[in-house]
N, C-alpha and C positions, 0 to 999 in steps of 0.2 A: 272111339276106336283105340286099339293098342296094337303095335306091331313091333318088329325088331328094328327095321330100318324104315324110316319116313323119308320119302324122296319128294322134294318140291321142285316141280317143273316136269312137264311131259313133253319135252323136245327130244331130240335124238339122244342127248347125254342121259337124262332121266329114265328114258324108256329102255335104253340099252343096259344101263345099270340094273333096272328092274328084272330084265330078262336073265342077265348073268347071275344075279342072286337067286332068282327062281330055280335056275338050273343047279345051283349049289345048295338048294333046300334052305335058303335063308328067306323068311317071310318079309314082306314089305308092302308099302302102300304108296301110290303115286298120286299126287295132287297137281292137277294142272288147271290154271285160272281160265284159260280160253276154251272155246268150243272144239269138238273134234274136227269139224270142218275147217276152222281157222288154222289149227295146227297142222293138218295134212296139206294145207295150200301155202304155207309160210315159205316164201322163197328164200333159200340160202345157197351157199356155195356147194359144189358136189364133187371135189377132186379128192380122191381117197388114196392114202398111202397104203402100201402093202400090209402094214401092220394093223390098219383100220379094217381092211378086207378081212384078214386073218381073225380079228376080234368079232366081227359080224358072223363069220362062220362058226366060230366057237359058241356063239349065242344062238345058232340055229336060224339065223336071220339073213342068209346069204344066197338062198336058192334063186330068187329073181335077179338079184345083183349079178350073179355068175351068168345068167341067161342074157340079160340086157346091158350089163355095164360095158362100157368102151374102154378097153385097155390101151394106154398111150405109152410109147417108148421113148418119148422125149417131149421138149418144147422147142419152139423157135424164138430167136431173138432178132428183132429188127431195129436197125438204126442206121443213119447215113444212107438210106435207100438200099441197104444190104440185108441179106437174110442168113442167119447162122443157126444150124441145128445143133442142139445139145442131146446126144445120144445117151439116154439113161442106162440101158443094160450094158453097153460098152464101157461106161464109166463107173458102174456101181457092182459089177459082178452079176448082172441080170435083173436088178430091180426095175419095176415099172410103177405107174400110177393108173387108177381107174376113175373114168368119169361116170358117175351114178347119182342123179339128183337127191339132194337131202330130202325133198318131199316124198320121194320113193322109199327112202330108208325109214322115214317116219310111218308111212303107210304100211310098210312091212312089219314094223315092230308093234304098231297098234293093233294090227290084225292078229298077231301072235298072241299079244297080251290079253285081248278080249276073248280069244278062243280058248286059251290055256295059259292062265298066268295070274299073278296077284292082282289085287283091286287097282283099278286106274279111274280116278274120279276126274270128269271134265267139269269146267265151270265151278272148280273149287279153289277159291282165291286164298292163298296163304296170307295172313295178316301179320303174324309175328312168330319167331322161334323163341321160346322162353326156357331158361334153365339150361343153356347150352353147356355150362360147366358143371352141371349136376349129373347124377346116375340116371335120371329119367327125364330127358328133355321133352318138350311137347311143341306142337305146331298148332296154333290157333288159326282156323280157316272157316271162310264163309261159303256155304254150299246150300243151294235150294233155299235161299233166304234166311238160313239159320246159321248162327255161329256154332262151330263144333271144335272139338279137341282131339288131336291124334297124339297119343302118348307113345314114345319110342325109346329104344335103347341108344340108337344113333340117328342123326338127321343128316342127310346129304342135300345141299343146296345146289340144284341145277336149274335155278331159275333166272339165270342171266344177269346182265349188268344191272338192271333196275329192280331186281328181286329184293325180297326181305331177308334172305339168309345171311348175306354179308353184314347186314345191319346189326346182326346179333353179336357180332365180334366187337368188343369194346375198343373205342379209339385208342385207349392205353396199351392194347395188345396188338392190333393191326397197323400196318402201314402200307400205303399205296405209292406206286410209282407210275406216272403217266406222261405221255407225250401226244399232244394233238398236232396233226400234220396240217399245214395250211392249204389244203385242197380236199377234194371229195371226188367220188366216182359217181357218174351217171350210168347206170346199168339198164339195158334193155333185153327183153325177150323178143325174139322175131321169128315168125313163121316161115323160115327159109332154111334150107340145108346148109351146114356149115361150109365156109369157103376154104376150109383147111382141114387136114387130117389130125392135127395136133394143136395145142394151144399156142397162140402167137402173143409174145410180149413186145410191144413197140414203143420205142422212145422217139417221138416226132418233135418237129420244131415248136409246135404249139402245146406239147404235153404227151401224156401217156395214153396208150389204148391196149385193150386185151380183147382177143378173139377167143371165145370159148364155145361151148356147146351144151345142150341139155339132152339132146338125142340125135339120131341121123336127120331129123326133119326140123329141129328147132335150134336156133343159134342163140347164144348169150354173149353180148358185147359190152364193153365198158369204156368210158371216156373220162379222162381227167378233166374236172371242172372246178371252178372257184367254190370256196366254202360259201354256203347260203344259197347256192343254185337250187331252184325248184324245177321239177321235171317239166312243167308247162312252159318253162322258159325256152325249151328246145323243141321246135318242131321236127317232125320225122325226117323231112328232106335235109334239114341242117345236120341232123345226127348222122345220116348216111354220108353226107358230103365230108364231114369232119373225120369220120372213121376212115373213109377212103383215102384222105390225105395223110393221116398218120400212119396208115398201113402201107403206103405206096413204096415200091421198090423198083429197081431198074431190071425188071424181069417181066415174063409173061404171067401175070396173076391178076385176077379181078375180084373185087369184093362183091359178092352176090347180095342183092337187096331184096327185102320182102316186107310184108305187113308187120308193124310193131304192135305187139299185144300188151306189153306191160313196160313201164318206166319207173325208176326208183333212184334215189340219191343216197349214198352211203358215206358217212364221214369216215376219216382215216385216223384211227386212234390206236395208240399202244398203251396198254394198262396192265399192271400186275399187282395183285394184292398179296401181301405176306403177313402172317402164314395162311395156309390153305386149310388148317384145322385149328379149332378152338374148342377144348373140351371134347364133347361128344357131338360136335358139328363139323362136317367136312364140306368144303366147297369144291365144285368141280365145273369145268367149261367156263363160259362167259361170266359166271358169278366170281371167278377168281381172276380171270385174265382175258384180254382181248388184244388181237394183233391186227394190223392192217391186211386186207385180203391179198395183197400182192404176192405173199409167200404161200398162200393156200393152206394155211395151218390151223385156223379156227376150229373146224370140225375135228380134225385129226388130234389136236391137243385135247379136246373134250373126250374123245374115246380113250386116249392114253390115261387121262385121270380116271375115267371109269374103270378101266381095265385094273389099275392099281388098287382103287378103293374096293372093288368087288372082291378081289383076291384077299385083301387085308380083312374085310368084313367076315368073309366066309372062313377064314382062319379063326377069328375071334369067336365066331359062332360054334365052331367045332371044338376048340381047345381052351377057350377063355383068355387066351394070350393076346397081348396088344402090341407085340413087337412091330408088326407090319403096320398097323394103324399109327404107331408112334412115328415111324418113318414116312408116313405118307406125304406131308407137306414137303420135306426135304427131297424125296425122290421125284415127285412131280415138278417142283420148282426148277430143278437142275435141267429138265427137258424144256419147261416153259421159257426160261431165260434164253436157251439157245435158239428156239423158234422166234422169239421176239426179236433177238439180234438179226437173225436171217431175213425175217419179214422187214425189219427197219432198213437193213442194207439194200435189199431189193427195191424198196419204195424209194429210197434216196437216190439210187442209181437210175432209175427209170422215169422218174417224174421231173417235170420242169418246175424249178423251185421259184416261187413268186419273188423271193427277195435275192435270188441267185444272180451271179455276174458271169462274165465270160470264163473266169477262173473255174467256177462251179461247173459249167458246161463242159469244160475240158476234162475235169476230173471224172465226170460221169462217163465220158467217151473213153478215157483211159481205163476205167474199170471194165467197161464192155469189151474193149480190145483185149485186155488181159484174159478175160474169160474165154473169148473166142479163139485166141491165139495159143493159149497154154492148156494142155491136157490136165495138168495138176489144178488150175483154177476152175476149169470146167467140171473136174470130178467133185471139187468142194461144193459147187452149187448143186450138182446132181444128188450127191449124198444128202444134202440138207432138203432139197425139194421132194425127193422120194421118201424121206423120213429117216430121222436117226433111230437107232435100235430102241425098241420099246423096253421100258423098265420091266424086270422080271420080280 
């Protein structure tokens, strides 16, 4: 096959890019290594900045989001058995966030793509990107038991941290910056209505906890656990007891319990690859950067990358000029590093540090007290959480 843009990865980044390119009359092909069923059921975060909602609307993929998404006007911070509300609209001039599961975004985009869109190949495993610095890069991939070749004008790697796209950038050209946090998150899905109207971030004596939701009837909760923890290490009753202890406040509030339907452990990692472009290869989303989920930035950064790359590629297709593509890495990395900083700061502020001492604990509390006592500090958190302005 031959196409203008070859997209490796059929997650939200690759699917959204394909949709935006299609609406801009740029032909493309999406290669996804997994089955459709796997992709549509892959659990990921679902907190959307307003810019992400706007981009999905621009792609024509926001009808169900607007009907079913849950708009949140803030978050709650809990520490020292106190609760503090951070009012996003009041602090940011009206900005909010929306809860809409990533699984639903993927289902929406796949349905649109298959009904009216460019080719989307499932179980098409990319093997390598070749000739990234040439005028005609190609992607070798395995599909239906045969090795095939996709020749492109441009390749966009949306294939995640373990994908092949980043491997096509020579070590002499690329550089990585990484930090592994010394703890992980144990996440659960529970068939029980959320015990709160907005997300709750709690700093407890034994570590961090987060109360989120997937829908009005399904709760999503997280516990800080040691690195190397296996989901089976935690029985359901123990999980609920520890969550209740970390969320405890001196007020009339109860954590509702219900059947746990899924458990998983997520490592906490910060990772950035520079540059995000080499020749005619662009990286987007987790292929280029990963942030700890504390700041809820992973999906939103991927959408920002896709927004920039789709406009740059559409401009090249219509004019032949590469000015926007030439600026792609610089523009995206400016936002990536700010999101990385914010996610790192939130993580350090709210998690018990395994090697920490009394001084570290007091510093964490001082940061939290500053945010809850100062409108300026709260506004800084709200501005970053709801999303910095998207690149134009």
